[in-house]
PAVO-130068 format. One line per field, with one value per residue: residue in three letters; residue number from 1; x negated, y, z of N, C-alpha, C, CB in turn. Coordinates in Angstrom, 2 decimals. Atoms other than C-alpha are relative to their C-alpha. Glycine has a CB too. Layout:
resn: ALA  ...
resi: NUM  ...
n.xx: X  ...
n.yy: Y  ...
n.zz: Z  ...
ca.xx: X  ...
ca.yy: Y  ...
ca.zz: Z  ...
c.xx: X  ...
c.yy: Y  ...
c.zz: Z  ...
cb.xx: X  ...
cb.yy: Y  ...
cb.zz: Z  ...
! end
This chain:
resn: UNK  UNK  UNK  UNK  UNK  UNK  UNK  UNK  UNK  UNK  UNK  UNK  UNK  UNK  UNK  UNK  UNK  UNK  UNK  UNK  UNK  UNK  UNK  UNK  UNK  UNK  UNK  UNK  UNK  UNK  UNK  UNK  UNK  UNK  UNK  UNK  UNK  UNK  UNK  UNK  UNK  UNK  UNK  UNK  UNK  UNK  UNK  UNK  UNK  UNK  UNK  UNK  UNK  UNK  UNK  UNK  UNK  UNK  UNK  UNK  UNK  UNK  UNK  UNK  UNK  UNK  UNK  UNK  UNK  UNK  UNK  UNK  UNK  UNK  UNK  UNK  UNK  UNK  UNK  UNK  UNK  UNK  UNK  UNK  UNK  UNK  UNK  UNK  UNK  UNK  UNK  UNK  UNK  UNK  UNK  UNK  UNK  UNK  UNK  UNK  UNK  UNK  UNK  UNK  UNK  UNK  UNK  UNK  UNK  UNK  UNK  UNK  UNK  UNK  UNK  UNK  UNK  UNK  UNK  UNK  UNK  UNK  UNK  UNK  UNK  UNK  UNK  UNK  UNK  UNK  UNK  UNK  UNK  UNK  UNK  UNK  UNK  UNK  UNK  UNK  UNK  UNK  UNK
resi: 1  2  3  4  5  6  7  8  9  10  11  12  13  14  15  16  17  18  19  20  21  22  23  24  25  26  27  28  29  30  31  32  33  34  35  36  37  38  39  40  41  42  43  44  45  46  47  48  49  50  51  52  53  54  55  56  57  58  59  60  61  62  63  64  65  66  67  68  69  70  71  72  73  74  75  76  77  78  79  80  81  82  83  84  85  86  87  88  89  90  91  92  93  94  95  96  97  98  99  100  101  102  103  104  105  106  107  108  109  110  111  112  113  114  115  116  117  118  119  120  121  122  123  124  125  126  127  128  129  130  131  132  133  134  135  136  137  138  139  140  141  142  143
n.xx: -0.83  -0.14  1.11  0.01  -0.38  0.81  -0.97  -0.94  -0.43  0.84  1.62  1.18  0.00  0.82  -0.07  -0.62  0.97  0.70  -0.59  0.31  1.15  0.75  -0.48  0.28  1.20  0.67  -0.43  -0.30  1.33  0.36  -0.17  0.70  1.43  0.52  0.71  -0.99  -0.18  -1.24  -1.38  -0.65  0.22  -1.58  -0.93  0.05  -0.20  -0.95  -0.55  -0.48  -0.53  -1.25  -0.29  -1.13  -0.80  0.14  -0.18  1.03  0.47  1.64  -0.15  1.50  0.99  0.49  -1.07  -0.11  1.39  0.26  -0.62  0.96  1.14  -0.42  -0.56  1.10  0.40  -0.77  0.08  1.45  0.37  -1.39  -0.06  -1.46  -0.04  -1.93  -0.56  -0.94  -0.19  -0.98  0.82  -1.28  1.10  -0.92  0.22  1.14  0.41  -0.23  -0.72  1.22  -0.12  1.57  0.04  1.38  0.44  0.78  0.54  0.68  1.43  -0.12  -1.76  -0.95  -0.46  -1.18  -0.82  -0.98  -0.57  -0.31  -0.48  0.68  -0.76  0.89  -0.53  1.59  -0.59  1.31  1.19  -0.06  -0.58  0.06  -0.97  -0.01  -0.83  0.28  -1.06  0.78  -0.85  0.15  0.63  1.07  1.24  0.56  -0.02  0.44  1.47  0.49  0.93
n.yy: 0.39  -0.91  -0.25  0.77  0.35  1.40  0.98  -0.51  1.10  -0.86  0.08  1.15  1.37  0.44  1.61  0.48  0.22  -0.85  -0.53  0.57  -0.13  -1.46  0.04  0.45  0.19  -1.05  -0.91  0.12  0.49  -1.34  -0.38  1.15  -0.39  -1.46  -0.71  -0.84  0.27  1.38  -0.25  -1.22  0.26  0.84  -1.17  -1.08  -1.43  -0.94  0.62  -0.35  0.76  -0.22  1.27  0.18  0.28  -1.12  -0.94  -0.97  -0.14  -0.18  -0.25  -0.63  0.93  -0.42  -0.06  0.97  -0.12  -0.07  0.93  1.15  -0.27  -0.09  1.63  1.07  -0.71  0.68  1.04  0.64  1.67  -0.46  1.00  -0.11  1.14  1.21  -0.51  -0.06  -1.11  0.08  -0.83  -0.07  -0.47  -0.92  -1.49  0.48  0.24  1.13  -0.02  0.65  0.57  0.37  -0.39  -0.55  0.61  -1.19  -0.30  -0.81  -0.52  -0.01  0.12  1.40  0.00  0.17  0.70  -0.24  1.06  -1.35  0.28  -0.44  -0.38  -0.12  -0.39  -0.74  -1.14  -0.27  1.06  -0.39  -0.25  -1.32  -0.28  0.81  -0.54  0.73  0.09  0.74  0.47  -0.38  -1.11  -0.72  0.10  -0.92  -1.33  -1.05  -0.28  -1.05  -1.09
n.zz: -1.13  -1.49  -0.97  -0.50  -1.25  -0.55  0.23  1.83  1.18  0.98  -0.27  0.73  -0.77  -0.03  -1.16  -1.99  -1.06  -0.19  -1.41  -1.15  -0.08  -0.66  -0.83  -1.28  0.55  0.23  -0.77  -1.27  -0.76  -0.20  -0.80  -1.12  0.09  -0.10  1.14  0.34  0.99  0.80  -0.40  0.35  1.34  0.69  -0.16  1.22  -0.50  -0.44  -0.41  -1.34  -0.35  -0.78  -1.24  -0.24  -1.69  -1.16  0.98  -0.23  1.12  0.28  1.23  0.77  -0.19  -1.14  -0.99  -0.47  -0.22  -1.28  -1.18  -0.22  -0.71  -1.49  -0.49  0.10  -1.31  -1.17  0.20  0.30  1.17  0.98  1.01  0.75  1.11  -0.30  0.65  0.96  0.71  1.28  0.79  0.62  0.92  1.01  -0.68  -0.86  -0.97  -0.71  -1.17  -0.49  -1.43  0.17  -1.04  -0.47  -1.42  -0.33  -1.31  -0.41  -0.90  -1.68  -0.82  0.85  1.56  0.37  0.88  0.98  0.79  1.13  1.33  0.46  1.25  -0.04  1.60  0.95  1.73  0.95  -0.82  -1.31  -0.79  0.46  -1.23  -1.01  -1.53  -1.08  -0.63  -1.19  -0.92  -1.44  -0.03  1.19  -0.38  0.80  0.12  0.79  -0.23  -0.46  0.95
ca.xx: -231.50  -230.32  -232.11  -233.21  -231.42  -231.97  -230.11  -228.72  -227.78  -229.94  -233.46  -236.41  -236.10  -239.46  -240.07  -238.38  -242.24  -243.02  -240.70  -241.56  -245.24  -245.53  -243.43  -245.33  -248.60  -249.28  -247.21  -246.80  -250.16  -251.58  -249.67  -250.66  -254.40  -254.36  -255.18  -253.79  -254.82  -253.30  -250.07  -249.65  -251.03  -247.03  -245.48  -244.91  -245.92  -242.61  -241.47  -238.75  -238.71  -235.61  -235.44  -231.88  -231.02  -232.56  -231.99  -235.36  -237.05  -240.85  -240.48  -243.47  -246.39  -248.14  -245.47  -245.37  -249.28  -249.12  -246.56  -248.56  -251.90  -249.82  -248.16  -251.83  -253.26  -250.49  -250.10  -253.40  -251.73  -249.03  -247.56  -244.58  -243.36  -240.11  -239.47  -235.94  -235.77  -232.74  -234.65  -231.76  -234.45  -231.11  -231.78  -235.37  -234.71  -235.15  -233.83  -236.62  -235.39  -238.34  -239.43  -242.34  -244.34  -245.88  -248.13  -248.42  -252.26  -252.36  -248.84  -246.19  -245.66  -242.58  -239.90  -238.14  -235.82  -235.70  -234.35  -235.84  -234.09  -237.15  -235.83  -239.03  -238.99  -242.34  -243.70  -243.65  -241.66  -239.68  -237.06  -237.24  -234.70  -235.91  -232.95  -234.75  -233.28  -234.63  -236.55  -237.89  -241.26  -241.95  -242.40  -243.42  -247.18  -249.26  -249.94
ca.yy: 273.90  275.61  276.67  273.85  272.29  269.36  266.12  268.09  265.70  266.11  265.12  262.86  259.32  258.37  254.36  253.44  252.33  255.89  257.26  254.73  255.19  259.27  258.60  255.98  255.66  259.21  261.58  259.40  258.04  261.30  262.30  258.94  260.03  263.51  264.45  267.47  267.91  264.24  265.68  268.99  267.59  265.55  269.56  271.92  275.65  276.77  273.74  273.71  271.36  271.42  269.65  269.29  268.35  271.67  273.70  274.57  275.79  275.47  277.63  277.48  275.23  277.39  277.68  273.75  274.11  275.44  273.40  270.20  271.75  272.55  268.56  267.48  269.47  268.65  265.07  262.24  259.02  259.38  256.34  255.85  252.52  249.67  251.51  251.54  253.19  254.00  255.63  257.45  257.95  259.92  262.92  262.15  261.37  259.18  258.59  257.10  255.24  254.98  254.76  256.77  256.03  259.71  260.11  263.58  265.21  263.34  262.17  259.01  257.83  258.32  257.10  257.90  256.32  259.32  259.52  261.84  263.14  263.36  265.45  265.59  268.12  267.62  264.54  266.64  267.24  270.08  270.00  267.98  267.36  265.97  263.78  263.47  261.01  263.02  266.51  268.63  267.64  269.96  273.23  276.37  277.01  279.87  281.43
ca.zz: 34.55  37.74  40.68  42.66  45.49  47.60  46.25  42.77  40.01  37.04  38.15  36.72  38.95  39.91  40.84  44.72  45.61  44.85  47.98  50.16  49.43  50.12  52.67  54.95  52.94  52.81  55.00  58.22  58.05  57.60  60.79  62.85  62.12  62.49  59.00  58.57  54.91  53.88  55.50  54.01  50.57  50.26  51.25  48.03  48.94  49.37  51.18  54.30  57.05  59.47  62.52  62.97  66.68  68.11  64.77  64.39  60.99  59.52  56.50  53.83  54.04  56.41  58.60  58.60  58.92  62.08  63.57  62.71  63.98  67.55  67.68  66.80  70.19  72.48  71.88  71.99  70.08  67.53  66.06  63.33  62.13  62.50  59.45  57.08  54.37  51.84  48.70  46.35  43.11  41.04  43.69  44.30  47.79  50.60  54.15  56.30  60.03  62.04  65.67  67.23  70.16  71.36  73.80  75.44  76.74  80.36  80.17  79.52  76.17  74.98  72.62  69.69  67.51  64.18  60.90  58.78  55.18  52.78  49.09  46.43  43.62  41.22  43.57  46.79  49.76  48.82  52.11  54.83  57.87  60.99  62.93  67.01  69.20  72.02  72.77  69.65  69.75  66.47  67.65  66.23  65.65  66.73  63.50
c.xx: -0.01  -1.34  0.17  0.70  -0.11  1.45  0.91  -0.41  -1.05  -1.72  -0.56  0.00  -1.38  0.05  0.74  -1.16  -0.13  0.47  -0.49  -1.56  -0.18  0.66  -0.52  -1.64  -0.72  0.13  -0.41  -1.35  -1.28  0.28  -0.48  -1.48  -0.75  -0.09  0.74  0.16  0.84  0.95  0.54  -0.25  1.64  0.67  -0.44  -0.38  1.10  1.10  1.18  -0.24  0.38  -0.06  1.44  0.42  -0.86  -0.28  -1.09  -0.22  -1.20  0.60  -1.22  -0.77  -0.79  0.61  -0.07  -1.30  -0.14  0.82  -0.45  -1.33  0.40  0.23  -1.25  -0.58  0.61  0.46  -1.30  -0.01  1.48  0.23  1.43  -0.38  1.93  0.73  1.10  -0.05  1.05  -0.40  1.47  -1.32  0.88  -0.11  -1.58  0.01  -0.12  0.24  -1.14  0.92  -1.46  -0.06  -1.16  -0.11  -0.76  -1.02  -0.39  -1.55  0.44  1.59  0.16  0.08  1.40  0.55  0.95  0.80  0.91  0.28  -0.42  0.92  -0.77  0.89  -1.49  0.66  -1.50  -0.72  -0.36  0.58  0.52  0.96  0.17  0.91  -0.29  1.21  -0.90  1.12  -0.60  -0.55  -0.72  -1.22  -1.19  0.14  -0.54  -1.22  -0.24  -0.64  0.21
c.yy: 0.94  -0.17  -1.33  -0.20  -1.39  -0.81  0.48  -1.15  0.50  -0.35  -1.34  -0.62  -0.10  -1.50  0.03  -0.19  1.34  0.90  -0.68  -0.13  1.44  0.16  -0.19  -0.07  1.50  1.00  -0.74  -0.61  0.57  0.70  -0.62  0.33  1.14  0.87  0.94  0.14  -1.27  0.46  1.20  -0.22  -0.75  1.41  0.62  1.23  0.41  -1.03  0.36  -1.54  0.64  -0.89  0.49  0.11  1.39  1.50  1.09  -0.50  0.58  0.75  0.32  -1.06  0.49  0.21  -1.72  -0.32  0.13  -0.92  -1.17  0.39  -0.34  -1.49  -0.67  0.66  -0.49  -1.50  -0.93  -0.95  0.91  -1.42  -0.01  -1.16  -0.44  0.88  -0.43  1.20  0.05  1.00  0.50  0.54  0.97  1.38  -0.11  0.15  -1.11  0.43  -1.32  -0.30  -0.44  -0.12  0.64  -0.24  1.42  0.36  1.72  0.22  -0.56  -0.54  -1.39  0.01  0.44  -0.27  0.13  -0.49  1.23  -0.68  1.33  -0.27  0.77  0.82  -0.01  1.23  0.03  -0.64  0.76  0.48  1.02  0.66  -1.75  -0.16  -1.39  -0.44  -0.06  -0.78  0.81  1.84  0.25  0.11  1.54  1.61  0.60  0.21  1.23  0.71  1.04
c.zz: 1.14  0.98  0.64  0.80  0.75  -0.27  -1.13  -0.62  -1.00  0.11  -0.85  1.38  0.02  0.21  1.23  0.36  0.05  1.56  0.85  0.26  0.82  1.39  1.48  -0.25  0.30  1.06  1.67  0.35  0.18  1.61  1.01  0.89  0.27  -0.97  -0.46  -1.63  -0.79  0.04  -0.73  -1.09  -0.57  0.24  -1.67  1.00  0.43  1.20  1.38  0.52  1.28  0.66  0.66  1.47  0.26  -1.02  -0.41  -1.82  -0.39  -1.13  -1.01  0.18  0.89  1.59  0.71  0.87  1.38  1.23  -0.25  0.98  1.93  0.83  -0.04  1.51  0.75  0.42  -0.70  -0.93  -0.15  -0.60  -0.55  -0.77  0.36  -1.47  -1.22  -0.40  -0.94  -0.92  -1.20  -1.46  -1.08  0.11  0.34  1.80  1.26  1.97  0.73  1.75  0.31  1.81  -0.03  1.76  -0.25  1.25  0.23  0.84  1.44  0.11  -0.27  -1.24  0.13  -1.38  -0.68  -0.74  -0.84  -1.43  -0.93  -1.81  -0.94  -1.35  -0.55  -1.19  -0.38  0.99  1.61  0.43  -0.58  1.66  0.87  1.30  0.71  0.88  1.55  0.65  1.75  -0.16  -1.01  -0.05  -1.03  0.04  -0.76  0.26  0.53  -1.00  -0.34
cb.xx: -0.38  1.47  0.12  -0.69  1.13  -0.77  0.77  -0.66  1.79  0.31  -0.36  -1.85  0.77  -0.52  -1.54  1.10  -1.32  0.03  1.41  0.67  -0.56  0.34  0.62  0.83  0.14  0.34  1.69  1.32  -0.37  0.81  0.88  -0.41  -0.28  -1.13  -0.36  -0.29  -0.96  0.37  0.12  -0.33  -1.52  0.97  -0.44  1.69  -0.24  0.86  -0.92  1.70  -0.59  1.22  -1.46  0.24  -0.49  -1.61  1.09  -1.43  0.74  -1.24  0.82  -0.84  -0.67  -0.34  1.67  0.36  -0.62  0.16  1.54  -0.54  -0.41  1.45  1.23  -1.21  0.14  1.03  0.97  -0.63  -0.25  -0.31  -0.43  0.48  -1.55  1.59  -0.80  1.22  -1.04  1.57  -1.60  1.56  -0.88  1.45  1.06  -1.24  0.28  -1.47  1.94  -1.77  1.11  -1.27  0.21  -0.08  -0.94  0.90  -1.35  0.80  -0.33  -0.26  1.60  1.51  -0.09  0.45  0.29  -0.25  0.92  -1.55  1.68  -1.41  1.20  -1.09  0.97  -1.09  0.93  -0.56  -1.83  -0.56  -0.51  0.90  1.86  -1.01  2.10  -0.92  1.02  -0.79  -0.09  -1.36  -0.61  0.12  -0.33  0.39  -0.24  0.68  -0.78  -0.72  -0.28
cb.yy: -1.29  -0.64  1.38  -0.11  0.32  -0.01  -0.29  1.69  0.07  1.71  -0.23  0.63  -1.34  0.65  -0.46  -1.65  -0.89  0.69  -0.03  -1.25  -0.16  1.59  -0.59  -1.48  -0.49  0.45  0.31  -0.80  -1.01  0.76  0.24  -1.42  -0.13  0.05  -0.79  1.31  0.13  -1.50  0.20  1.26  -1.12  -1.73  1.20  0.25  0.86  0.71  -0.71  0.70  -1.08  0.10  -0.04  -1.07  -1.88  -0.45  0.61  -0.29  0.45  -1.47  0.93  1.44  -0.37  0.98  0.47  -0.79  1.10  1.34  -0.12  -0.49  1.79  0.86  -0.90  0.04  1.31  0.55  0.03  -0.63  -2.49  1.36  -1.38  1.51  -1.66  0.63  0.50  -0.37  0.27  0.24  -1.05  1.31  -1.41  -0.21  0.33  0.84  0.70  -1.05  -0.36  1.29  -1.32  1.51  -0.83  1.82  -1.82  0.86  -0.97  0.29  2.04  1.84  1.04  -0.15  -1.55  0.88  -0.64  0.37  -1.40  1.21  -0.29  -0.56  0.79  -1.04  1.79  -1.71  2.27  1.65  -0.08  0.41  0.03  0.19  0.74  0.17  0.45  0.74  -1.31  1.07  -1.89  -1.26  0.12  1.16  -1.91  -0.40  0.47  1.10  -0.10  -0.25  -0.25
cb.zz: 0.47  1.02  1.05  0.17  -0.02  2.03  1.26  -1.22  -0.67  0.41  1.86  -0.74  -0.65  0.63  0.69  0.55  -0.21  -1.34  0.27  0.01  -1.37  -1.00  -0.40  0.44  -1.60  -1.17  -0.44  0.34  -0.48  -1.13  -0.04  -0.98  -0.97  0.40  -1.09  0.69  -0.15  0.61  1.51  0.49  -0.11  1.10  1.62  -1.03  -0.83  -1.58  0.04  0.09  -0.12  -0.55  1.50  -0.56  1.33  1.28  0.39  1.54  -0.50  -0.33  0.05  0.67  -1.09  -0.42  -0.90  -0.96  -0.71  0.17  0.13  -1.50  -0.48  0.02  -1.12  -1.65  0.19  -0.04  -0.47  1.14  0.67  -1.44  0.56  -0.96  0.45  2.48  -0.18  0.34  -0.56  0.33  -0.75  0.90  -0.80  0.17  1.61  -0.57  0.11  -0.43  -0.29  -0.11  0.14  -0.99  0.86  -0.45  0.31  0.05  0.14  0.41  0.07  0.85  -0.81  0.26  -0.84  0.41  0.32  -0.54  0.97  -0.20  0.06  0.60  0.31  0.28  -0.26  -1.32  0.23  -0.48  -1.15  0.40  1.04  -1.92  -0.78  0.29  -0.09  0.74  -0.57  1.16  -0.20  0.87  0.92  -0.22  -0.41  -1.09  0.76  0.10  -1.16  0.98  -1.06
! end
């Protein structure tokens, strides 16, 4: 098989519930509960998280770790819900639209309507593209 690319043909499909589970019960549950280990366990070591709205790339699990450490430190409450998922098992991908309610430390709650595209390889996120309805909240960490 040639080098892996997001959405490439010829991948081994996983059951549809796998994609919803990794996104909601593992990844976003970990984010909402500020469980960094749970969040990072969803990502391959060389994963890329790309925030498309601001053209920000977090390349590799260490950069993703630093980004989440900053997010968790800067916001007192985080909630993701109202999910609408469209999974494509043939390409190991899932697109998730959702609401984000997030409160900066000492600030007023913000509401976002976001969409993420998750591409999996070997049952982990390999490439995630984030589209935000407001300012980028996924800043580079202080690694």
